[in-house]
Backbone atoms as SQL, in Angstrom:
CREATE TABLE atoms (id INTEGER PRIMARY KEY, chain TEXT, resi INTEGER, resn TEXT, atom TEXT, x REAL, y REAL, z REAL);
INSERT INTO atoms VALUES
  (1, 'A', 1, 'MET', 'N', 0.845, -1.176, 0.000),
  (2, 'A', 1, 'MET', 'CA', 0.000, 0.000, 0.000),
  (3, 'A', 1, 'MET', 'C', 0.879, 1.225, 0.000),
  (4, 'A', 2, 'SER', 'N', 0.639, 2.118, -0.933),
  (5, 'A', 2, 'SER', 'CA', 1.359, 3.373, -0.900),
  (6, 'A', 2, 'SER', 'C', 0.411, 4.445, -0.402),
  (7, 'A', 3, 'SER', 'N', 0.952, 5.384, 0.365),
  (8, 'A', 3, 'SER', 'CA', 0.105, 6.444, 0.878),
  (9, 'A', 3, 'SER', 'C', 0.912, 7.727, 0.947),
  (10, 'A', 4, 'ALA', 'N', 0.238, 8.823, 1.051),
  (11, 'A', 4, 'ALA', 'CA', 0.877, 10.120, 1.147),
  (12, 'A', 4, 'ALA', 'C', 0.162, 10.918, 2.217),
  (13, 'A', 5, 'ALA', 'N', 0.942, 11.634, 3.054),
  (14, 'A', 5, 'ALA', 'CA', 0.356, 12.507, 4.062),
  (15, 'A', 5, 'ALA', 'C', 0.169, 13.883, 3.440),
  (16, 'A', 6, 'VAL', 'N', -0.983, 14.419, 3.596),
  (17, 'A', 6, 'VAL', 'CA', -1.300, 15.734, 3.064),
  (18, 'A', 6, 'VAL', 'C', -1.499, 16.671, 4.246),
  (19, 'A', 7, 'VAL', 'N', -0.730, 17.758, 4.288),
  (20, 'A', 7, 'VAL', 'CA', -0.859, 18.741, 5.351),
  (21, 'A', 7, 'VAL', 'C', -1.368, 20.026, 4.731),
  (22, 'A', 8, 'GLU', 'N', -2.397, 20.585, 5.308),
  (23, 'A', 8, 'GLU', 'CA', -2.990, 21.802, 4.781),
  (24, 'A', 8, 'GLU', 'C', -3.252, 22.762, 5.933),
  (25, 'A', 9, 'GLN', 'N', -2.924, 24.015, 5.736),
  (26, 'A', 9, 'GLN', 'CA', -3.218, 25.037, 6.732),
  (27, 'A', 9, 'GLN', 'C', -4.596, 25.612, 6.436),
  (28, 'A', 10, 'VAL', 'N', -5.444, 25.603, 7.437),
  (29, 'A', 10, 'VAL', 'CA', -6.782, 26.155, 7.289),
  (30, 'A', 10, 'VAL', 'C', -6.836, 27.454, 8.083),
  (31, 'A', 11, 'VAL', 'N', -7.182, 28.550, 7.422),
  (32, 'A', 11, 'VAL', 'CA', -7.266, 29.852, 8.079),
  (33, 'A', 11, 'VAL', 'C', -8.665, 30.408, 7.882),
  (34, 'A', 12, 'ALA', 'N', -9.289, 30.800, 8.951),
  (35, 'A', 12, 'ALA', 'CA', -10.611, 31.414, 8.888),
  (36, 'A', 12, 'ALA', 'C', -10.541, 32.769, 9.574),
  (37, 'A', 13, 'THR', 'N', -11.174, 33.764, 8.997),
  (38, 'A', 13, 'THR', 'CA', -11.206, 35.100, 9.575),
  (39, 'A', 13, 'THR', 'C', -12.656, 35.522, 9.727),
  (40, 'A', 14, 'ALA', 'N', -12.968, 36.144, 10.851),
  (41, 'A', 14, 'ALA', 'CA', -14.324, 36.625, 11.093),
  (42, 'A', 14, 'ALA', 'C', -14.258, 37.999, 11.747),
  (43, 'A', 15, 'THR', 'N', -15.219, 38.835, 11.440),
  (44, 'A', 15, 'THR', 'CA', -15.333, 40.135, 12.092),
  (45, 'A', 15, 'THR', 'C', -16.571, 40.100, 12.970),
  (46, 'A', 16, 'ILE', 'N', -16.388, 40.457, 14.226),
  (47, 'A', 16, 'ILE', 'CA', -17.483, 40.444, 15.189),
  (48, 'A', 16, 'ILE', 'C', -17.838, 41.887, 15.510),
  (49, 'A', 17, 'THR', 'N', -19.109, 42.233, 15.363),
  (50, 'A', 17, 'THR', 'CA', -19.576, 43.586, 15.655),
  (51, 'A', 17, 'THR', 'C', -20.591, 43.509, 16.792),
  (52, 'A', 18, 'THR', 'N', -20.395, 44.352, 17.810),
  (53, 'A', 18, 'THR', 'CA', -21.325, 44.375, 18.943),
  (54, 'A', 18, 'THR', 'C', -22.509, 45.265, 18.610),
  (55, 'A', 19, 'GLU', 'N', -23.514, 45.263, 19.494),
  (56, 'A', 19, 'GLU', 'CA', -24.684, 46.113, 19.299),
  (57, 'A', 19, 'GLU', 'C', -24.328, 47.592, 19.335),
  (58, 'A', 20, 'ARG', 'N', -23.262, 47.942, 20.013),
  (59, 'A', 20, 'ARG', 'CA', -22.850, 49.342, 20.137),
  (60, 'A', 20, 'ARG', 'C', -21.949, 49.779, 18.985),
  (61, 'A', 21, 'GLY', 'N', -21.671, 48.875, 18.026),
  (62, 'A', 21, 'GLY', 'CA', -20.880, 49.253, 16.864),
  (63, 'A', 21, 'GLY', 'C', -19.400, 48.947, 16.962),
  (64, 'A', 22, 'ALA', 'N', -18.922, 48.449, 18.095),
  (65, 'A', 22, 'ALA', 'CA', -17.510, 48.096, 18.199),
  (66, 'A', 22, 'ALA', 'C', -17.285, 46.796, 17.443),
  (67, 'A', 23, 'SER', 'N', -16.139, 46.697, 16.762),
  (68, 'A', 23, 'SER', 'CA', -15.878, 45.470, 16.008),
  (69, 'A', 23, 'SER', 'C', -14.476, 44.963, 16.277),
  (70, 'A', 24, 'SER', 'N', -14.309, 43.674, 16.129),
  (71, 'A', 24, 'SER', 'CA', -13.019, 43.019, 16.304),
  (72, 'A', 24, 'SER', 'C', -12.860, 41.971, 15.221),
  (73, 'A', 25, 'ALA', 'N', -11.643, 41.836, 14.726),
  (74, 'A', 25, 'ALA', 'CA', -11.342, 40.787, 13.750),
  (75, 'A', 25, 'ALA', 'C', -10.713, 39.618, 14.490),
  (76, 'A', 26, 'VAL', 'N', -11.163, 38.430, 14.175),
  (77, 'A', 26, 'VAL', 'CA', -10.657, 37.225, 14.803),
  (78, 'A', 26, 'VAL', 'C', -10.149, 36.304, 13.700),
  (79, 'A', 27, 'ALA', 'N', -8.925, 35.815, 13.862),
  (80, 'A', 27, 'ALA', 'CA', -8.359, 34.864, 12.901),
  (81, 'A', 27, 'ALA', 'C', -8.134, 33.544, 13.607),
  (82, 'A', 28, 'TYR', 'N', -8.432, 32.473, 12.908),
  (83, 'A', 28, 'TYR', 'CA', -8.266, 31.135, 13.465),
  (84, 'A', 28, 'TYR', 'C', -7.447, 30.334, 12.474),
  (85, 'A', 29, 'GLN', 'N', -6.416, 29.659, 12.936),
  (86, 'A', 29, 'GLN', 'CA', -5.560, 28.882, 12.049),
  (87, 'A', 29, 'GLN', 'C', -5.349, 27.496, 12.646),
  (88, 'A', 30, 'GLN', 'N', -5.449, 26.486, 11.787),
  (89, 'A', 30, 'GLN', 'CA', -5.254, 25.118, 12.245),
  (90, 'A', 30, 'GLN', 'C', -4.673, 24.300, 11.112),
  (91, 'A', 31, 'ALA', 'N', -3.742, 23.423, 11.454),
  (92, 'A', 31, 'ALA', 'CA', -3.177, 22.513, 10.460),
  (93, 'A', 31, 'ALA', 'C', -3.994, 21.234, 10.455),
  (94, 'A', 32, 'ALA', 'N', -4.298, 20.749, 9.272),
  (95, 'A', 32, 'ALA', 'CA', -5.041, 19.500, 9.140),
  (96, 'A', 32, 'ALA', 'C', -4.173, 18.506, 8.381),
  (97, 'A', 33, 'THR', 'N', -4.124, 17.290, 8.845),
  (98, 'A', 33, 'THR', 'CA', -3.342, 16.256, 8.187),
  (99, 'A', 33, 'THR', 'C', -4.262, 15.100, 7.829),
  (100, 'A', 34, 'ALA', 'N', -4.134, 14.638, 6.591),
  (101, 'A', 34, 'ALA', 'CA', -4.917, 13.492, 6.137),
  (102, 'A', 34, 'ALA', 'C', -3.988, 12.525, 5.425),
  (103, 'A', 35, 'THR', 'N', -4.232, 11.264, 5.544),
  (104, 'A', 35, 'THR', 'CA', -3.465, 10.265, 4.825),
  (105, 'A', 35, 'THR', 'C', -4.316, 9.738, 3.693),
  (106, 'A', 36, 'VAL', 'N', -3.769, 9.823, 2.490),
  (107, 'A', 36, 'VAL', 'CA', -4.489, 9.395, 1.304),
  (108, 'A', 36, 'VAL', 'C', -3.887, 8.088, 0.814),
  (109, 'A', 37, 'ALA', 'N', -4.680, 7.057, 0.725),
  (110, 'A', 37, 'ALA', 'CA', -4.211, 5.768, 0.232),
  (111, 'A', 37, 'ALA', 'C', -4.332, 5.739, -1.281),
  (112, 'A', 38, 'ASN', 'N', -3.301, 5.292, -1.931),
  (113, 'A', 38, 'ASN', 'CA', -3.309, 5.199, -3.387),
  (114, 'A', 38, 'ASN', 'C', -3.120, 3.727, -3.749),
  (115, 'A', 39, 'GLU', 'N', -4.177, 2.979, -3.557),
  (116, 'A', 39, 'GLU', 'CA', -4.086, 1.538, -3.768),
  (117, 'A', 39, 'GLU', 'C', -5.320, 1.058, -4.512),
  (118, 'A', 40, 'GLN', 'N', -5.113, 0.168, -5.449),
  (119, 'A', 40, 'GLN', 'CA', -6.225, -0.415, -6.193),
  (120, 'A', 40, 'GLN', 'C', -6.822, -1.547, -5.380),
  (121, 'A', 41, 'GLY', 'N', -8.128, -1.605, -5.340),
  (122, 'A', 41, 'GLY', 'CA', -8.809, -2.658, -4.610),
  (123, 'A', 41, 'GLY', 'C', -8.755, -3.984, -5.350),
  (124, 'A', 42, 'PRO', 'N', -9.298, -5.027, -4.749),
  (125, 'A', 42, 'PRO', 'CA', -9.275, -6.338, -5.399),
  (126, 'A', 42, 'PRO', 'C', -10.164, -6.337, -6.645),
  (127, 'A', 43, 'ALA', 'N', -9.845, -7.207, -7.556),
  (128, 'A', 43, 'ALA', 'CA', -10.633, -7.330, -8.792),
  (129, 'A', 43, 'ALA', 'C', -12.034, -7.821, -8.465),
  (130, 'A', 44, 'GLY', 'N', -13.003, -7.327, -9.192),
  (131, 'A', 44, 'GLY', 'CA', -14.385, -7.776, -9.026),
  (132, 'A', 44, 'GLY', 'C', -14.600, -9.110, -9.723),
  (133, 'A', 45, 'PRO', 'N', -15.788, -9.658, -9.575),
  (134, 'A', 45, 'PRO', 'CA', -16.056, -10.942, -10.217),
  (135, 'A', 45, 'PRO', 'C', -16.060, -10.776, -11.738),
  (136, 'A', 46, 'PRO', 'N', -15.674, -11.790, -12.454),
  (137, 'A', 46, 'PRO', 'CA', -15.655, -11.681, -13.911),
  (138, 'A', 46, 'PRO', 'C', -17.072, -11.563, -14.466),
  (139, 'A', 47, 'GLY', 'N', -17.205, -10.837, -15.551),
  (140, 'A', 47, 'GLY', 'CA', -18.495, -10.743, -16.232),
  (141, 'A', 47, 'GLY', 'C', -18.780, -12.032, -16.975),
  (142, 'A', 48, 'SER', 'N', -19.982, -12.149, -17.420),
  (143, 'A', 48, 'SER', 'CA', -20.352, -13.381, -18.117),
  (144, 'A', 48, 'SER', 'C', -19.727, -13.441, -19.503),
  (145, 'A', 49, 'GLY', 'N', -19.394, -12.266, -20.068),
  (146, 'A', 49, 'GLY', 'CA', -18.839, -12.248, -21.418),
  (147, 'A', 49, 'GLY', 'C', -19.873, -12.580, -22.473),
  (148, 'A', 50, 'ILE', 'N', -21.114, -12.692, -22.038),
  (149, 'A', 50, 'ILE', 'CA', -22.178, -13.079, -22.952),
  (150, 'A', 50, 'ILE', 'C', -22.973, -11.837, -23.334),
  (151, 'A', 51, 'GLY', 'N', -23.252, -11.728, -24.583),
  (152, 'A', 51, 'GLY', 'CA', -24.072, -10.635, -25.090),
  (153, 'A', 51, 'GLY', 'C', -24.682, -11.078, -26.405),
  (154, 'A', 52, 'TYR', 'N', -25.419, -10.177, -27.017),
  (155, 'A', 52, 'TYR', 'CA', -26.044, -10.497, -28.283),
  (156, 'A', 52, 'TYR', 'C', -26.159, -9.222, -29.098),
  (157, 'A', 53, 'ASP', 'N', -25.812, -9.295, -30.376),
  (158, 'A', 53, 'ASP', 'CA', -25.979, -8.180, -31.292),
  (159, 'A', 53, 'ASP', 'C', -27.103, -8.504, -32.264),
  (160, 'A', 54, 'HIS', 'N', -28.123, -7.677, -32.251),
  (161, 'A', 54, 'HIS', 'CA', -29.284, -7.843, -33.131),
  (162, 'A', 54, 'HIS', 'C', -29.124, -6.906, -34.321),
  (163, 'A', 55, 'GLN', 'N', -29.222, -7.436, -35.511),
  (164, 'A', 55, 'GLN', 'CA', -29.158, -6.632, -36.736),
  (165, 'A', 55, 'GLN', 'C', -30.571, -6.347, -37.224),
  (166, 'A', 56, 'GLN', 'N', -30.853, -5.086, -37.538),
  (167, 'A', 56, 'GLN', 'CA', -32.149, -4.681, -38.068),
  (168, 'A', 56, 'GLN', 'C', -31.893, -3.974, -39.405),
  (169, 'A', 57, 'PRO', 'N', -31.762, -4.753, -40.500),
  (170, 'A', 57, 'PRO', 'CA', -31.368, -4.163, -41.781),
  (171, 'A', 57, 'PRO', 'C', -32.453, -3.325, -42.455),
  (172, 'A', 58, 'SER', 'N', -33.715, -3.635, -42.178),
  (173, 'A', 58, 'SER', 'CA', -34.791, -2.850, -42.804),
  (174, 'A', 58, 'SER', 'C', -35.402, -1.917, -41.755),
  (175, 'A', 59, 'PRO', 'N', -35.691, -0.666, -42.123),
  (176, 'A', 59, 'PRO', 'CA', -36.258, 0.280, -41.165),
  (177, 'A', 59, 'PRO', 'C', -37.591, -0.209, -40.598),
  (178, 'A', 60, 'SER', 'N', -37.726, -0.081, -39.292),
  (179, 'A', 60, 'SER', 'CA', -38.957, -0.486, -38.625),
  (180, 'A', 60, 'SER', 'C', -39.131, 0.371, -37.372),
  (181, 'A', 61, 'MET', 'N', -40.403, 0.622, -37.001),
  (182, 'A', 61, 'MET', 'CA', -40.691, 1.353, -35.770),
  (183, 'A', 61, 'MET', 'C', -40.651, 0.435, -34.552),
  (184, 'A', 62, 'LEU', 'N', -40.728, -0.882, -34.774),
  (185, 'A', 62, 'LEU', 'CA', -40.703, -1.843, -33.676),
  (186, 'A', 62, 'LEU', 'C', -39.741, -2.968, -34.002),
  (187, 'A', 63, 'TRP', 'N', -38.710, -3.091, -33.198),
  (188, 'A', 63, 'TRP', 'CA', -37.754, -4.193, -33.351),
  (189, 'A', 63, 'TRP', 'C', -38.094, -5.244, -32.300),
  (190, 'A', 64, 'THR', 'N', -38.132, -6.500, -32.696),
  (191, 'A', 64, 'THR', 'CA', -38.293, -7.603, -31.755),
  (192, 'A', 64, 'THR', 'C', -36.971, -8.351, -31.710),
  (193, 'A', 65, 'VAL', 'N', -36.407, -8.455, -30.515),
  (194, 'A', 65, 'VAL', 'CA', -35.066, -9.021, -30.340),
  (195, 'A', 65, 'VAL', 'C', -35.169, -10.283, -29.493),
  (196, 'A', 66, 'ALA', 'N', -34.882, -11.450, -30.096),
  (197, 'A', 66, 'ALA', 'CA', -34.822, -12.719, -29.365),
  (198, 'A', 66, 'ALA', 'C', -33.361, -12.976, -29.028),
  (199, 'A', 67, 'HIS', 'N', -32.931, -12.595, -27.825),
  (200, 'A', 67, 'HIS', 'CA', -31.520, -12.689, -27.429),
  (201, 'A', 67, 'HIS', 'C', -31.188, -13.992, -26.719),
  (202, 'A', 68, 'ASN', 'N', -32.166, -14.660, -26.122),
  (203, 'A', 68, 'ASN', 'CA', -31.995, -15.943, -25.431),
  (204, 'A', 68, 'ASN', 'C', -30.901, -15.924, -24.369),
  (205, 'A', 69, 'LEU', 'N', -30.794, -14.825, -23.618),
  (206, 'A', 69, 'LEU', 'CA', -29.788, -14.713, -22.556),
  (207, 'A', 69, 'LEU', 'C', -30.316, -15.144, -21.192),
  (208, 'A', 70, 'GLY', 'N', -31.631, -15.397, -21.097),
  (209, 'A', 70, 'GLY', 'CA', -32.204, -15.862, -19.832),
  (210, 'A', 70, 'GLY', 'C', -32.228, -14.790, -18.755),
  (211, 'A', 71, 'ALA', 'N', -32.253, -13.515, -19.153),
  (212, 'A', 71, 'ALA', 'CA', -32.267, -12.403, -18.199),
  (213, 'A', 71, 'ALA', 'C', -32.877, -11.190, -18.886),
  (214, 'A', 72, 'ARG', 'N', -32.989, -10.110, -18.144),
  (215, 'A', 72, 'ARG', 'CA', -33.479, -8.844, -18.698),
  (216, 'A', 72, 'ARG', 'C', -32.282, -7.904, -18.832),
  (217, 'A', 73, 'PRO', 'N', -31.551, -8.018, -19.943),
  (218, 'A', 73, 'PRO', 'CA', -30.288, -7.301, -20.090),
  (219, 'A', 73, 'PRO', 'C', -30.472, -5.828, -20.467),
  (220, 'A', 74, 'GLY', 'N', -29.363, -5.089, -20.362),
  (221, 'A', 74, 'GLY', 'CA', -29.325, -3.714, -20.841),
  (222, 'A', 74, 'GLY', 'C', -29.225, -3.708, -22.356),
  (223, 'A', 75, 'VAL', 'N', -29.669, -2.607, -22.966),
  (224, 'A', 75, 'VAL', 'CA', -29.710, -2.526, -24.424),
  (225, 'A', 75, 'VAL', 'C', -29.187, -1.166, -24.872),
  (226, 'A', 76, 'GLN', 'N', -28.327, -1.175, -25.887),
  (227, 'A', 76, 'GLN', 'CA', -27.906, 0.036, -26.570),
  (228, 'A', 76, 'GLN', 'C', -28.291, -0.122, -28.028),
  (229, 'A', 77, 'THR', 'N', -28.861, 0.933, -28.622),
  (230, 'A', 77, 'THR', 'CA', -29.275, 0.855, -30.016),
  (231, 'A', 77, 'THR', 'C', -28.520, 1.889, -30.844),
  (232, 'A', 78, 'PHE', 'N', -28.213, 1.505, -32.087),
  (233, 'A', 78, 'PHE', 'CA', -27.414, 2.341, -32.975),
  (234, 'A', 78, 'PHE', 'C', -28.025, 2.343, -34.369),
  (235, 'A', 79, 'SER', 'N', -27.882, 3.468, -35.064),
  (236, 'A', 79, 'SER', 'CA', -28.328, 3.546, -36.459),
  (237, 'A', 79, 'SER', 'C', -27.329, 2.802, -37.339),
  (238, 'A', 80, 'VAL', 'N', -27.660, 2.683, -38.614),
  (239, 'A', 80, 'VAL', 'CA', -26.769, 2.010, -39.559),
  (240, 'A', 80, 'VAL', 'C', -25.397, 2.688, -39.572),
  (241, 'A', 81, 'GLY', 'N', -25.363, 4.005, -39.387),
  (242, 'A', 81, 'GLY', 'CA', -24.104, 4.751, -39.375),
  (243, 'A', 81, 'GLY', 'C', -23.356, 4.692, -38.059),
  (244, 'A', 82, 'GLY', 'N', -23.877, 3.971, -37.055),
  (245, 'A', 82, 'GLY', 'CA', -23.187, 3.822, -35.779),
  (246, 'A', 82, 'GLY', 'C', -23.501, 4.899, -34.753),
  (247, 'A', 83, 'VAL', 'N', -24.499, 5.749, -35.024),
  (248, 'A', 83, 'VAL', 'CA', -24.898, 6.783, -34.070),
  (249, 'A', 83, 'VAL', 'C', -25.867, 6.178, -33.067),
  (250, 'A', 84, 'GLU', 'N', -25.602, 6.387, -31.768),
  (251, 'A', 84, 'GLU', 'CA', -26.496, 5.835, -30.752),
  (252, 'A', 84, 'GLU', 'C', -27.862, 6.514, -30.843),
  (253, 'A', 85, 'ILE', 'N', -28.908, 5.702, -30.822),
  (254, 'A', 85, 'ILE', 'CA', -30.283, 6.192, -30.892),
  (255, 'A', 85, 'ILE', 'C', -31.048, 5.664, -29.683),
  (256, 'A', 86, 'VAL', 'N', -32.126, 6.340, -29.345),
  (257, 'A', 86, 'VAL', 'CA', -32.890, 5.968, -28.151),
  (258, 'A', 86, 'VAL', 'C', -34.262, 5.443, -28.558),
  (259, 'A', 87, 'GLY', 'N', -34.592, 4.289, -28.027),
  (260, 'A', 87, 'GLY', 'CA', -35.899, 3.695, -28.235),
  (261, 'A', 87, 'GLY', 'C', -36.460, 3.250, -26.896),
  (262, 'A', 88, 'ALA', 'N', -37.740, 2.939, -26.867),
  (263, 'A', 88, 'ALA', 'CA', -38.397, 2.459, -25.643),
  (264, 'A', 88, 'ALA', 'C', -38.274, 0.938, -25.587),
  (265, 'A', 89, 'VAL', 'N', -37.505, 0.458, -24.618),
  (266, 'A', 89, 'VAL', 'CA', -37.257, -0.983, -24.476),
  (267, 'A', 89, 'VAL', 'C', -38.311, -1.586, -23.554),
  (268, 'A', 90, 'GLN', 'N', -38.876, -2.706, -23.994),
  (269, 'A', 90, 'GLN', 'CA', -39.814, -3.454, -23.162),
  (270, 'A', 90, 'GLN', 'C', -39.382, -4.909, -23.157),
  (271, 'A', 91, 'HIS', 'N', -39.157, -5.463, -21.968),
  (272, 'A', 91, 'HIS', 'CA', -38.777, -6.872, -21.841),
  (273, 'A', 91, 'HIS', 'C', -40.052, -7.708, -21.872),
  (274, 'A', 92, 'LEU', 'N', -40.195, -8.495, -22.915),
  (275, 'A', 92, 'LEU', 'CA', -41.377, -9.339, -23.053),
  (276, 'A', 92, 'LEU', 'C', -41.225, -10.636, -22.263),
  (277, 'A', 93, 'SER', 'N', -39.987, -11.066, -22.067),
  (278, 'A', 93, 'SER', 'CA', -39.660, -12.240, -21.251),
  (279, 'A', 93, 'SER', 'C', -38.172, -12.142, -20.929),
  (280, 'A', 94, 'ASN', 'N', -37.628, -13.188, -20.303),
  (281, 'A', 94, 'ASN', 'CA', -36.186, -13.210, -20.023),
  (282, 'A', 94, 'ASN', 'C', -35.360, -13.489, -21.275),
  (283, 'A', 95, 'ASN', 'N', -36.015, -13.757, -22.386),
  (284, 'A', 95, 'ASN', 'CA', -35.297, -14.082, -23.621),
  (285, 'A', 95, 'ASN', 'C', -35.674, -13.212, -24.816),
  (286, 'A', 96, 'VAL', 'N', -36.704, -12.390, -24.679),
  (287, 'A', 96, 'VAL', 'CA', -37.179, -11.573, -25.800),
  (288, 'A', 96, 'VAL', 'C', -37.487, -10.166, -25.303),
  (289, 'A', 97, 'LEU', 'N', -37.104, -9.173, -26.103),
  (290, 'A', 97, 'LEU', 'CA', -37.454, -7.792, -25.797),
  (291, 'A', 97, 'LEU', 'C', -37.871, -7.082, -27.071),
  (292, 'A', 98, 'SER', 'N', -38.544, -5.963, -26.914),
  (293, 'A', 98, 'SER', 'CA', -38.906, -5.146, -28.072),
  (294, 'A', 98, 'SER', 'C', -38.376, -3.733, -27.844),
  (295, 'A', 99, 'ILE', 'N', -38.094, -3.061, -28.955),
  (296, 'A', 99, 'ILE', 'CA', -37.627, -1.678, -28.902),
  (297, 'A', 99, 'ILE', 'C', -38.511, -0.881, -29.852),
  (298, 'A', 100, 'ALA', 'N', -39.191, 0.140, -29.332),
  (299, 'A', 100, 'ALA', 'CA', -40.091, 0.967, -30.137),
  (300, 'A', 100, 'ALA', 'C', -39.439, 2.319, -30.410),
  (301, 'A', 101, 'PHE', 'N', -39.550, 2.764, -31.655),
  (302, 'A', 101, 'PHE', 'CA', -39.037, 4.061, -32.085),
  (303, 'A', 101, 'PHE', 'C', -40.188, 4.904, -32.615),
  (304, 'A', 102, 'VAL', 'N', -40.016, 6.220, -32.668),
  (305, 'A', 102, 'VAL', 'CA', -41.078, 7.101, -33.158),
  (306, 'A', 102, 'VAL', 'C', -41.099, 7.189, -34.680),
  (307, 'A', 103, 'VAL', 'N', -39.990, 6.802, -35.314),
  (308, 'A', 103, 'VAL', 'CA', -39.915, 6.736, -36.780),
  (309, 'A', 103, 'VAL', 'C', -39.263, 5.409, -37.149),
  (310, 'A', 104, 'PRO', 'N', -39.472, 4.909, -38.347),
  (311, 'A', 104, 'PRO', 'CA', -38.803, 3.670, -38.756),
  (312, 'A', 104, 'PRO', 'C', -37.280, 3.861, -38.784),
  (313, 'A', 105, 'VAL', 'N', -36.567, 2.910, -38.169),
  (314, 'A', 105, 'VAL', 'CA', -35.113, 2.987, -38.053),
  (315, 'A', 105, 'VAL', 'C', -34.498, 1.646, -38.436),
  (316, 'A', 106, 'ALA', 'N', -33.370, 1.684, -39.135),
  (317, 'A', 106, 'ALA', 'CA', -32.556, 0.499, -39.393),
  (318, 'A', 106, 'ALA', 'C', -31.271, 0.651, -38.596),
  (319, 'A', 107, 'GLY', 'N', -30.705, -0.442, -38.147),
  (320, 'A', 107, 'GLY', 'CA', -29.465, -0.375, -37.371),
  (321, 'A', 107, 'GLY', 'C', -29.214, -1.664, -36.633),
  (322, 'A', 108, 'TYR', 'N', -28.693, -1.537, -35.428),
  (323, 'A', 108, 'TYR', 'CA', -28.425, -2.721, -34.626),
  (324, 'A', 108, 'TYR', 'C', -28.586, -2.403, -33.149),
  (325, 'A', 109, 'ALA', 'N', -28.830, -3.454, -32.383),
  (326, 'A', 109, 'ALA', 'CA', -28.958, -3.352, -30.927),
  (327, 'A', 109, 'ALA', 'C', -27.890, -4.216, -30.285),
  (328, 'A', 110, 'HIS', 'N', -27.182, -3.646, -29.322),
  (329, 'A', 110, 'HIS', 'CA', -26.187, -4.396, -28.550),
  (330, 'A', 110, 'HIS', 'C', -26.838, -4.727, -27.207),
  (331, 'A', 111, 'VAL', 'N', -27.039, -6.007, -26.963),
  (332, 'A', 111, 'VAL', 'CA', -27.727, -6.471, -25.764),
  (333, 'A', 111, 'VAL', 'C', -26.675, -7.065, -24.837),
  (334, 'A', 112, 'ILE', 'N', -26.574, -6.519, -23.600),
  (335, 'A', 112, 'ILE', 'CA', -25.561, -6.996, -22.641),
  (336, 'A', 112, 'ILE', 'C', -26.163, -7.222, -21.273);
C-alpha cells in the first residue's frame, strides 16, 4: 500500500460587531493532516462475457429481439451509421425484448 500525508493550513477570519458598533477581527488557524491511500482494490467478479448483437437491416418502428440470454439485459441501439439512438425498451420475457421508435429505423442493438 502506498500512501501520502497531506498537510494543509486552514485559516478562517471573522469580524465580530457588537450592538454598540464596536468590532473586532478574529483569525483562526489550524493545520489539518490526512493520509491518502493510493491503492487499487481487489478485482471484481468476472463478467459473463455473454451478449447479443441484433441486426435490423430494414427500417422499422418496432424491433423484436430474441436474445436468449435468460435475463433482462441492458440494451444500446445504434443507427446504420453507428450513431447511438434511443428507443423504448420493453422486456417481453427473459429471452425476448422489443424496442419501439417514433420513426422507422434500421441499425443494430447491442444487448448486454
